[in-house]
C-alpha positions as CSV (number, residue, x, y, z in Angstrom):
1,X,6.2,34.3,-3.4
2,X,6.4,31.1,-1.4
3,X,3.2,29.8,0.3
4,X,2.8,27.0,2.7
5,X,0.2,25.1,4.6
6,X,0.8,24.5,8.3
7,X,-1.1,23.4,11.4
8,X,-1.2,25.3,14.8
9,X,-2.5,24.0,18.1
10,X,-5.6,25.8,19.4
11,X,-7.9,25.1,22.4
12,X,-10.2,23.2,20.0
13,X,-7.4,21.2,18.4
14,X,-5.0,21.6,15.5
15,X,-6.1,24.1,12.8
16,X,-4.7,24.4,9.3
17,X,-3.5,27.8,8.1
18,X,-2.1,29.3,4.9
19,X,1.3,30.9,5.4
20,X,3.4,33.3,3.4
21,X,7.1,32.3,3.9
22,X,9.3,35.1,5.2
23,X,12.8,33.7,5.8
24,X,12.4,31.1,8.6
25,X,9.0,32.4,9.5
26,X,5.5,31.8,8.3
27,X,3.1,34.8,8.2
28,X,-0.5,33.6,9.0
29,X,-2.1,35.1,5.9
30,X,-5.6,35.3,7.1
31,X,-4.8,36.7,10.5
32,X,-2.2,39.2,9.2
33,X,-4.5,40.3,6.4
34,X,-7.2,40.9,8.9
35,X,-4.8,43.0,11.0
36,X,-3.9,45.0,7.9
37,X,-7.5,45.6,7.2
38,X,-8.2,46.7,10.8
39,X,-5.3,49.1,10.6
40,X,-7.0,50.6,7.6
41,X,-10.3,51.1,9.5
42,X,-12.4,48.2,8.1
43,X,-15.4,47.6,10.3
44,X,-15.3,43.8,10.0
45,X,-11.7,42.8,9.1
46,X,-11.8,39.2,10.3
47,X,-14.9,38.3,8.2
48,X,-13.4,40.0,5.2
49,X,-10.0,38.3,5.6
50,X,-11.6,34.9,6.0
51,X,-13.6,35.5,2.8
52,X,-10.7,36.8,0.7
53,X,-7.9,34.6,2.1
54,X,-9.4,31.5,3.7
55,X,-7.0,29.5,6.0
56,X,-7.3,26.3,4.0
57,X,-5.2,26.1,0.7
58,X,-7.7,24.7,-1.8
59,X,-10.3,27.4,-0.6
60,X,-7.5,30.0,-0.7
61,X,-6.7,29.0,-4.3
62,X,-10.3,29.3,-5.4
63,X,-10.1,33.1,-4.5
64,X,-7.5,33.5,-7.2
65,X,-5.6,36.7,-7.5
66,X,-7.6,38.3,-4.7
67,X,-6.1,35.8,-2.2
68,X,-2.6,36.1,-3.6
69,X,-2.8,39.9,-3.2
70,X,-4.1,39.4,0.4
71,X,-1.1,37.2,1.0
72,X,1.3,39.9,-0.2
73,X,-0.5,42.5,1.9
74,X,-0.3,40.3,5.0
75,X,3.4,39.6,4.5
76,X,4.2,43.3,4.1
77,X,2.0,44.3,7.1
78,X,3.6,41.6,9.3
79,X,7.1,42.8,8.4
80,X,6.3,46.5,9.3
81,X,4.1,46.3,12.4
82,X,5.1,45.9,16.0
83,X,1.9,44.1,16.8
84,X,2.2,40.3,17.4
85,X,-1.5,39.4,17.3
86,X,-4.4,40.3,15.0
87,X,-7.9,41.5,15.7
88,X,-9.1,38.0,16.6
89,X,-6.2,37.5,19.0
90,X,-4.3,35.1,16.7
91,X,-0.5,35.4,16.1
92,X,0.7,37.0,13.0
93,X,3.9,35.2,12.6
94,X,5.1,31.7,13.5
95,X,8.7,30.4,13.4
96,X,8.5,27.4,11.2
97,X,10.1,25.2,13.9
98,X,7.1,25.9,16.1
99,X,4.4,24.6,13.8
100,X,3.7,21.4,11.8
101,X,4.5,22.1,8.2
102,X,2.0,20.2,6.0
103,X,2.0,19.5,2.2
104,X,1.3,22.8,0.5
105,X,-2.0,21.3,-0.7
106,X,-2.8,18.8,2.1
107,X,-5.8,17.3,0.3
108,X,-5.7,18.1,-3.5
109,X,-8.9,18.3,-5.4
110,X,-7.4,15.6,-7.7
111,X,-3.9,14.2,-8.4
112,X,-2.7,13.2,-11.9
113,X,0.9,12.2,-12.6
114,X,2.4,12.5,-16.2
115,X,5.5,11.1,-17.8
116,X,7.1,13.8,-19.9
117,X,10.9,13.4,-19.7
118,X,12.2,11.3,-22.6
119,X,15.4,10.2,-20.9
120,X,13.5,8.7,-17.9
121,X,11.1,6.8,-20.2
122,X,13.9,5.4,-22.2
123,X,15.8,4.4,-19.1
124,X,12.8,2.9,-17.3
125,X,11.5,0.9,-20.4
126,X,14.9,0.0,-21.7
127,X,13.7,1.0,-25.2
128,X,12.4,3.9,-27.1
129,X,9.0,5.2,-26.0
130,X,6.0,4.1,-28.1
131,X,4.6,6.4,-30.7
132,X,1.7,7.5,-28.5
133,X,4.0,8.9,-25.9
134,X,5.1,11.5,-28.4
135,X,1.6,12.2,-29.5
136,X,0.1,13.1,-26.1
137,X,1.1,13.6,-22.4
138,X,0.0,10.3,-20.9
139,X,-0.8,10.0,-17.2
140,X,-2.4,8.1,-14.4
141,X,-4.7,9.3,-11.5
142,X,-3.3,8.7,-8.1
143,X,-4.8,8.7,-4.6
144,X,-5.4,12.3,-3.4
145,X,-6.0,11.0,0.1
146,X,-2.5,9.6,0.5
147,X,-0.7,12.9,0.4
148,X,2.1,13.4,3.0
149,X,4.1,16.4,3.8
150,X,7.6,17.3,4.8
151,X,9.2,15.2,7.6
152,X,6.4,12.7,7.6
153,X,7.5,9.1,7.8
154,X,6.2,7.0,4.9
155,X,4.9,3.6,5.8
156,X,6.4,0.8,3.7
157,X,3.4,-1.1,2.2
158,X,3.2,-4.7,3.5
159,X,2.7,-6.1,0.0
160,X,6.0,-4.7,-1.4
161,X,9.7,-5.5,-1.1
162,X,11.0,-3.0,-3.6
163,X,10.6,0.6,-2.7
164,X,11.7,3.6,-4.8
165,X,11.6,7.4,-4.8
166,X,10.9,9.7,-7.8
167,X,12.2,13.2,-8.3
168,X,9.5,15.3,-9.8
169,X,8.0,18.7,-9.8
170,X,4.2,19.4,-9.8
171,X,2.0,22.2,-11.0
172,X,-1.0,23.2,-8.9
173,X,-4.0,24.6,-10.6
174,X,-5.3,27.9,-9.3
175,X,-8.2,28.7,-11.7
176,X,-11.1,26.7,-13.0
177,X,-11.1,26.0,-16.7
178,X,-12.2,23.8,-19.6
179,X,-10.9,23.3,-23.1
180,X,-8.0,25.5,-22.3
181,X,-5.6,26.3,-25.2
182,X,-1.9,25.9,-24.4
183,X,-1.2,29.5,-25.1
184,X,-3.5,30.5,-22.2
185,X,-2.5,27.7,-19.8
186,X,0.0,29.6,-17.8
187,X,-2.7,31.8,-16.3
188,X,-4.3,28.6,-14.7
189,X,-1.2,27.6,-12.8
190,X,-1.1,28.9,-9.2
191,X,2.4,27.6,-8.5
192,X,4.8,24.7,-8.3
193,X,6.1,22.3,-5.7
194,X,8.3,19.3,-5.2
195,X,6.6,15.8,-5.7
196,X,8.1,12.5,-4.6
197,X,6.0,9.8,-6.2
198,X,7.0,7.0,-3.9
199,X,6.8,3.7,-5.9
200,X,6.4,0.1,-4.9
201,X,8.2,-1.3,-7.9
202,X,7.4,-5.0,-7.6
203,X,3.6,-4.7,-7.3
204,X,3.7,-1.9,-9.9
205,X,5.3,-4.2,-12.4
206,X,2.9,-7.0,-11.6
207,X,-0.3,-5.0,-12.0
208,X,0.8,-3.3,-15.1
209,X,1.2,-6.6,-16.9
210,X,-2.6,-6.5,-17.0
211,X,-2.3,-3.2,-19.1
212,X,-3.9,-1.1,-16.4
213,X,-2.7,1.0,-13.5
214,X,-0.4,1.7,-11.7
215,X,-2.6,1.5,-8.6
216,X,-1.3,-0.1,-5.5
217,X,2.2,0.4,-6.7
218,X,1.7,4.3,-6.3
219,X,-1.4,5.0,-4.1
220,X,0.2,4.4,-0.7
221,X,2.1,7.7,-0.4
222,X,2.5,10.9,-2.5
223,X,4.8,13.5,-0.8
224,X,4.6,17.2,-1.6
225,X,6.4,20.2,-0.3
226,X,7.8,22.0,1.3
227,X,6.3,25.1,-0.3
228,X,4.1,26.3,-3.2
229,X,6.1,28.8,-5.2
230,X,3.9,31.1,-7.3
231,X,4.1,30.7,-11.0
232,X,5.7,34.1,-11.6
233,X,8.7,33.0,-9.4
234,X,9.7,29.6,-10.7
235,X,10.8,28.2,-14.1
236,X,10.1,24.4,-14.1
237,X,12.6,23.8,-16.9
238,X,15.6,25.7,-15.5
239,X,15.8,24.7,-11.8
240,X,18.6,22.4,-10.6
241,X,17.2,19.3,-8.9
242,X,18.8,16.6,-6.7
243,X,17.9,13.5,-4.8
244,X,19.8,12.4,-1.7
245,X,19.4,9.2,0.3
246,X,20.8,9.4,3.8
247,X,22.8,12.4,2.7
248,X,24.3,10.8,-0.4
249,X,23.5,12.3,-3.7
250,X,21.8,9.8,-6.0
251,X,20.4,12.1,-8.7
252,X,21.3,15.5,-9.8
253,X,20.8,17.8,-12.7
254,X,18.6,20.3,-14.5
255,X,15.4,18.8,-15.9
256,X,15.7,20.7,-19.1
257,X,13.0,20.7,-21.7
258,X,9.9,18.6,-21.0
259,X,8.8,16.9,-24.2
260,X,5.3,17.9,-23.2
261,X,5.2,21.2,-21.3
262,X,2.8,22.0,-18.4
263,X,0.9,24.1,-21.0
264,X,0.6,21.0,-23.3
265,X,-0.5,19.0,-20.2
266,X,-3.2,21.6,-19.2
267,X,-4.5,21.8,-22.8
268,X,-4.7,17.9,-23.0
269,X,-6.3,17.3,-19.6
270,X,-8.9,20.1,-20.0
271,X,-10.3,18.7,-23.3
272,X,-14.0,18.2,-22.5
273,X,-13.0,18.1,-18.8
274,X,-12.9,20.8,-16.2
275,X,-9.8,21.6,-14.2
276,X,-10.4,23.0,-10.7
277,X,-8.3,24.9,-8.2
278,X,-6.3,22.4,-6.1
279,X,-5.8,20.0,-8.9
280,X,-2.2,18.7,-8.9
281,X,-0.4,17.8,-12.1
282,X,2.9,15.9,-11.6
283,X,5.6,16.2,-14.3
284,X,6.8,12.6,-13.9
285,X,10.4,11.6,-13.1
286,X,13.3,13.6,-14.6
287,X,16.1,11.6,-16.2
288,X,17.9,9.4,-13.8
289,X,15.6,10.7,-11.1
290,X,14.8,7.4,-9.5
291,X,16.3,4.1,-8.3
292,X,14.8,2.1,-11.1
293,X,17.0,3.9,-13.6
294,X,20.1,3.7,-11.3
295,X,19.8,0.0,-10.5
296,X,19.4,0.6,-6.7
297,X,16.5,0.9,-4.3
298,X,15.6,2.1,-0.9
299,X,16.0,0.2,2.4
300,X,13.8,0.5,5.4
301,X,15.0,3.5,7.5
302,X,16.4,5.5,4.5
303,X,15.7,9.2,4.5
304,X,15.0,10.7,1.0
305,X,15.6,14.3,0.5
306,X,14.5,15.9,-2.8
307,X,15.9,19.4,-3.4
308,X,14.8,21.8,-6.1
309,X,16.4,25.2,-6.3
310,X,13.8,28.0,-5.8
311,X,11.5,25.7,-3.9
312,X,13.4,24.0,-1.1
313,X,13.9,20.6,0.2
314,X,11.3,17.8,0.8
315,X,12.5,15.2,3.2
316,X,10.8,11.9,4.2
317,X,11.9,8.6,5.8
318,X,10.6,5.3,4.6
319,X,10.1,2.6,7.2
């Protein structure tokens, strides 16, 4: 199942909703689930729906399987009913073109990005990875407040002259856990999305000479989207991925085996540390998945489109 976050205009201003994707439409999960409950005779369907399937993604993920079951019920009900509104008067279904599609997790609980594709590391470093790279999945923590969604224009940071995209996928945590063994890690993943880790390569190179970071080289924009595909419907090692700049394909291929799998990543991060619903774990860039590896970089006005089969296309313009 594909899930989305979107915003709708209301008399009191824009409100975020969780949507179940049905073709080109978004089923408002909270409203449609309330309608399904009302049809079954529940006395207070709106309150129950808001409790089981909240309209904000992190709260939704905290409800775990109950929320996912509600989303499936909502999607099925919306497809079968002739009603257009729910018991609170809200619309059940929105054409995607009529709403503002947001990043699937508009404000992650936390954001970590890893570096697990050996080809990318060798290309980026110009040499074999250090021994520690093989021993553990290394990562940095990025700015969870700088997330942008599909179609949002990315502002080129004033301190940089060298802008780059990065073709990645990300796992979103859906269940709280600590000291999680790799063999149990899969049950903690709610789903996967596309991640464009925009990078200001010049300042990134400077700050990492001090053996810390990256920080300003990464923190200005982290693009996610367009959807969150549930873990049972996506294989992160098998999907074909491509990056296009103004329609021209720059990167293409299947990521293949991650040297450190998402299960390894979850086991490593959760050692003596708690993972929470809404935590985002980026895979890092796939081989030849950025301009740094290709020897060419973005220009102001370029539109970058990252496509991952099974998830969709994430498009952003840098300016």
